[in-house]
C-alpha positions, 0 to 999 in steps of 0.5 A: 676131754678125750685125753682127760678121760684116757688119763683118768681110765689109766689112773683108775686101772693103776689105782685098782692094781695098787688097791689089790696089792695093798689089801694085805700081803700074803706071807707067801710071796711066790705062787705054788703049782696048785695056785698057778693051775687054779689061775689057769682054770679060772681064766678059762672058766671066765671065758665061758661063764663070765657072768657066773658070780662064783667064777667072778669071785674066783677071778677077783681072788686070782687077780689079787693073788697074781698081783701079790706074788713075785715069781710071775711078772706080767708085763701088761700093755698100758694102751690096751688096758686103758682101752678096756678099763676106759670103756663105758661098758657094764662089763668093763671090769670083767674085760679088764680083769680077763686081759690081766688074768689071760696075760698071766695064764699065757706066761704060766702055760708058756714059760719059755715065751715069758718075754714074748709080749706080742704073743702074750698080748695077742693071747690076752685079747683072744681070751677077752674076745672069748669072754665078750662072746660068752657075755653076748650069748647071755646078754645079746644087747651087751654090745661094746663097739671097741670089742666088736671092732676087735672081733671084726679084725680077728675075723679078718685075720688082722687082730695082731695088727691092732696090737701095734701100740703094745710093746 
């Protein structure tokens, strides 16, 4: 049953990404410096105000556009995305989106490290944890065991060890 749920969550994530890509292709297939700056700004705003409706709309638009462009390739970690998207958590979409946006933001902010997937995944999870902590500030009962476990590993300095399943 667990395996079926994991496969289902992974397929849901893939479907979400393909649905975003199929909503319409933009005439412009490369990003502009202004768009990249906006994506970075939105990603950081989502770390501090993840429940703000306007910022969430910006986040969804940024993710859609990031998936449309061809000049920024974000090599995502399937097990990590599967873990986030498969959580039975009210804010799992926000957490999963944050992981993807933060990965793109890492590449934009660190163009010389675009091939360093370990550093990118670590930055993405750290961004997810900032987002989660901000959610908890507004909704103290909105706990998720998987995210609490990652916070614990982060406080112990073992967060990078928890990402060994990522390429």
